[in-house]
N, C-alpha and C positions, 0 to 999 in steps of 0.2 A: 091430365086432369090438372089447375090452376093451384096453388098453395095458396091458404087464407091463413095472412099473418094475424099471429095472435098476442102478439109483443107489445107491451102498455105503453111502448114508445113510439110504436106506429098508430097513436091513438091520435082523430084529429081534433079532440079535445086539447089535448098536450101539446099540436102543432101550432094550437092558434095561441095556447099561453104560451110559449115559444114566442110566436112572433109580439104578442104584447108587450112582454119582457124586453124584446129588441126595439122598441119603439120607446117602450120606460127608459132604456138605457138611452138612448140618443137623447132624447130629452133633459137626462140631467147631464151627459156629460156637453151639452150644447149651453145649458145653463153655466157649467163651469167653467167652458171655454169664455163665457161673455165675463163672467163675475168673479173668478178665482184667479190663483196664482197656477196654473199648469207648469210650471218649470221642473215639479219634482215627475210628474207623467213624464215626460219628453226623457229627463236622466234615466228615470225607471224601465222605460220601452227602450231606450238603448241599450242597457245591463241586460234586459232579456235578450234582445237580441244578439249582444256579444256573447253572450252565454250559449246561447243557441248556434250559434256559428263555429263557436270554439268548438263543440261537441259531435260537428256533422266531420266525418270520414277521418279521425284523429289520424297522425297529426295536420293534417293539409287545413282542415278549418281552423286550427288555433295557428298555425302560421299565417293563413289572411289576415285575419285578425293583427296580427301581432306586426306583420310585416307593417299593416296599413296605419296601424294607431303611432308605429315608432317615427312614420313617415309623418306624421299628426302633432308634430311637438312645439306648433305655432299658437295652437291652444290648449287653455290652462283652467284649472279652479280652485279655488280657496276653498281648502280640506284642513281645517282644526290647523289652520297657521300656517300650512303646507300650500305650495304653490302643488299640484298636481297636475300631470300633464296625461293625454291619453294611454300613453306606453305605458307607465303607473299601474293602470287599472289594468291593462293587454296585461302585463307580468306579471299581477298579483292573482287572476283568472286561471293565469295558464300554469303558475305555480301552484295554486292547492290542486289542480286535476294532476300535475306530475308526479305532486309526494305521493298524492293518493295512488297513482299506478304505479310508484317506485315500490311502495310498501307492500302494494299485491303482487309484485315482483314480473308485472307486466310492462315494464320497463328496466332494462339494465342498464346501469350508471356506471359508468368506467370514465377514468382518465388517462392522460397520458402527460408529457413534459412540458405540450404548449400550455396547456392547461394551468398547470402550476404557474407559470410564470405570472398569470395573471390571477391566480390566489395569492400569491407571495405581493401582488401588487394593492390588491384590496386590502389583507393584513397592515402593509405600512401605511396606506393610506387613514385606515382606521386609527390605528396608533398615532399617528402624527394628528389627526384631528381631535384625540380625545388627552392627549399629553403634551401636546406642543403648541397646541391652538391660543391666539386671543380669547376667543370665544368658542370653549369645545361644544357647550351647548348647540350652537348654530353649524359647526364644521361637522360636528356629528350627523345632524341630522341631511346635510349636505354631501356627506361621506355615505349614508344611506340612499339618496336618490342617486347617488353617481353609480352606488351598486347594483341598484334596483335597472339601472341602463345598461348595466354587464352582464346580468342574469341572461338575458336571450341568448349570449356567445354559449355558455352551458345549454339551456335547452336545446341548441341546435347541434349543437354536439355530442348532445345523447341522442336526440332524436333522429337525425339523419345520418345513418349506417350504411346504405346499400346506394345501389345506382339509381334504382327508381325514386327514392326519397330525395336524391342530391337533383333530379331532374325536375321532377316535380317543384320544389322548394326554390329552385332558381329561376323557373317559369313563372310561380306566382311572385317572385322578388322584382324582375323583369316587368311582369303585367300594372303592380302595382308603383312603379317607376314611370310607364307610360302613363298610368291612371295619373300621377303628379304631375307628369310633365303637361297633362291635357288643361289640369284644371288650372295650372300654372298659365296658360296661354290663354286660356279661353276669359281667367279675372284680369288680363293686360286689356285683353280689343273688347272686354266689358266697360273695364274703364275709358279707354281712350273714346266708345259711341257711348255709351249709357253712363258715363261720370260715377258708376260704381264704385265701392272701394272693398269688397270684399275680397280675401287671395291679393291684397297687394300690402305695398311697404309704403308710405307717404311718409316723405321729409328728410330720409336718408341719405338721399342724393342732391340735395337741394329742394328745387322746384321741380324734380322725376320723381312719381312713381311708379315704383318699381313691382313685377309680381316676386311674391314668397310662397306661393302655394298655398301649403298647409304647414308650413317648416315657420322655423320663428324666424328667419328672417332671408332677405336675398340670397346671400351668398353661400348659406347652406343649402336653399334651394337649386341654386348653379348646382354646385357639386352635386348635391342629388341626383340631377340630370344628368351630368356629365357622365356618373358614372353606370345609370342606365344605358347612356347614348353608346359606351364603349363594352358593355355588356350587348348589348342589340348586333353592334359589328363584329364581334367577336364569332355571334351564330352568324352573320350570313357570309364570314369570311369562311366556315367549317357547315354550312347545309348543303344541301342537296334540293331539298325540299323546304319550299317555306321561305324562301329568301327574300321574297317580296317585302311579309310578313317586316322578317327580321331589318330591312332596311327601311319600310315605315316607321319603323319604332327606333332606329336610330338618325334619323330626318327629325321626328316628332319632337325627340329628346333634345336634338341637338340646337332646336329653334329655342325652345326654353332657359338651354344656355344661356344665347345672347339675349333674349328677352331679362333676364336676371341682370345683366349689366354688372356680375360677377369679371371681373380682370383672372382671377385666378382660377375658376371655373374654366372658362375660355380658353388659357394658356392651359393649363391639364388636359381639354378634352384634343385642342390641335397634336400636343406633344403625344399622348398615350392614344391618338388616333393614328399617327404616322408612325409611330413604333408597329401598331398593331399591322397597318399596313406592308410594314416594312418584314415582319415576320410571316405573312401572308407569303408560300412556296406558291409563285407562278406555274401551272403546267399548260404549254401551249396557247390556245386563242381563249379560256377560259380563266387563267389565271389576267391575263390584260385585259378581258371583261370584267373582271370583277373590279381590278384596279380603277378601270375605265369609269363603272358605276358610281364609284367612290366619290373620283376625284370629281364627276360631271354633278352628284349629288350636292356635295358641301357646297361649290362654286357657284351653284345656282343658290341655294340658302345663302350664301353671301354676299351675293349681288341683289337677292329680295331685299334682307337688311339692310342692304347698303343704302337702299332708296328710300329708307322707311326714316322716319324722326328717330326709331331706337337704334338703327344703325349708325344716323348722327350722333345720339348721345353716345353710345359705347364709343365711337372713334375722339367722340370730346374727352373720354377719360384716361384711353391709352395716351394719348396727347398730351393733357394734363401733366400724369403721371413722368413722362417724361421730360418736358420741357418743366416742367416744378420741383419735382424731385423731392422732397422731405416736405417742401411746400405744402402737397398736396392733401389737401385736409383729411381725408382717410389714412392717408400714409403715417401722418402729422400725428393723428391720433392714436394710431398702432406702434409709432416710435416711443411715447411718454407712455404706454402700457408696461411697455416692455421694460422703460429706466422705472417705474413705480415699481414693479417685480424685483427689479433686479438689486434693488434698496433693500427689499426683506430678506433676500438669501444669506447674507454674512451672520452666520450664529446661527443659524439653521441648515447649515449643508444637508448632515447626513439624512433626516426625514422630512424636513418641510415644515408649513406650517398650517397644515390639514388643510382639507378638500375646500377648493373656493374660496380661500381666506382672505386672499385679493382685495375682496368686498371689504372686508372688514378694517383693513390696512389703508387703501390706498384713498388717493385725493389728485385726482388729474389736476388742480387748481395748480397745485405746485410746478406743471409743466407748461401748462396753456391756460390762458387768461380768462377766465370767466366759464369753466370747465371743473365747478367744485363741486365734484361725485365720486362715489368710488365706481370701481371697471373689476374688468375679469378680463382673464389672460387669454386673447384668441391664438397665441402659439403652442402649439402642442408642445414642445420639448421644455418651452420656458416656465409654462401652466404644470406641468408635473414637476420639475426640479421643485418650483417655489411651493408646490402642495407638497410633497412626497419627498421632497432631498434626492440627494444622490442616489442612495436606495432605490427610490422608486423609479426616476429614470433608468437605471438600469434592468428592474423586473421587465419596463415597457421596451428595452431597447432589445432584451433577450428574447419577449416573445416575439415582437418582426424579426428579428435577425432569426429566430427559428423556424418562424411561419415564411422569411423568402426562400430558406435552406430546404425546405420541404416541398414549395411550391416548384423550386427550380429541381429537385429531381422528380418531382408530378410530371411535370410539362416534358422532362426526357425519355421518360417511360413511352409517351404516345400511346396512351390508355383512349378508351371509350371516354372516360371522362375530359380527355385534356381538352376541347372547346369551352366545356364549362368552366374548368378552373383557370383557364386562360384568360374568359369575359371576367371570370370574380377576380383576378389577379389586375387587371386591368385597370376594373373599377378601384381596388385597392390603393393603385399606383396615381388614380386620381384625387382621392384621399389625402393621400400622403402627399401632394401639392398643396390641395386648396387647404388642409389643415395647418398650414405655416401660418396661414393668411385668419382663416376663423376657425377655432380647432371646433370639430364636432363630437369628440370622442365622448363628451360628458353628456352625449344622448344617445339613446338605444339602436338608431338606425346605423351608424358604423359596427357597432358592437352583431347584429344582424348579419352584417355584410361580412365579417372579419369570421363570424363562425361558419358561417356555408364557404369559406374561403377556407379554411383549416379541415372541415369535413371535407372537400375536393383535393384538399392534397393529400389527405391523411387515406384516400380510399384510392387516389393513384397511385403511392408508394405502395400499398399494400400488397 
């Protein structure tokens, strides 16, 4: 005999009232859409979605949010006089959850020598921002933003502590890199076909518009795509199944690098991909086939781009650099920025002038006529020396040297983590080259990468 429901929620009257309420809500929402500013609704909806995604299958939902938002540094809003980026909100949300879990002993936080180098660097930067800066209020605010960018490193170090977490996190990183590359490519072709401007940087290279994706500017977009490309290539060289996916990721990310018109990113991609190819140990025909697929794929990509306007502009930029030297506009601007930074360093050798302090003291008009504006240092060692002095430079150098030693030891061990470790190290080498032209360590995406690399190296040596 069928059961008869007596629940009040199954009442026909209540179902009709529910339908009536939904219609009223739609009418109210429609009126608001046409007559009111609903910017806050969009922000609130995005915030709720981020909170829900962060809570899904911890910590991987949080990693999806963190990795994606760290790649979206090109978006910003004014929050109480601060230029807030999506990564700041992601870090804030995850920090709250992380602290709650740590206090409830569900997350065990331990640090080692690698992490202490970063702690020391942050401490030096905060000290110089407070006591050696021409404007402590500004530099302390910028040092806090810099610390928010570094925090993902510590989250990853605490949460990625086994092989499963490392593998899943690396795949999430590559997926975000692939999505970012696709977005930049789509933005470029949409601009060419429909004259749209989303995901594009207009005017950085004269009359040529180039994609910056969701990042701050095209050089960082190119660097991010190049790091993703070599990560896919490392997987391609090691996988027995799924190599087609890895090769597709490599080619798509490489195309994004070409379209970014970033000379540093393209140079880094060529050098690091060549290094990975040389490291691949050929084993009979299989090794030859791997090399052949790589060379043919890259050659086809180069030929395709060489026949397009994109290839022509990139060729023009390299030719201009070789023929003009420092007369090239981009190179001249970077050279002038270096001179501005070097003029500030005497008298502040020990701890520097505070975070991003060149914005307070520089005036490019002294070097280039018509460029009467403040600037920031794009070369990593000079920026650190200017902002945090010799002490800060020692801390940063100590971190990267210690990281390199641990990576070298991990790669020698030939563990199950070796392909991931190699891919992450290849990405770090890309950043090591590109950050000498456009520094990305003031943004969270680089510290996400360094955190994963440090965790992979630690697992491979333990």
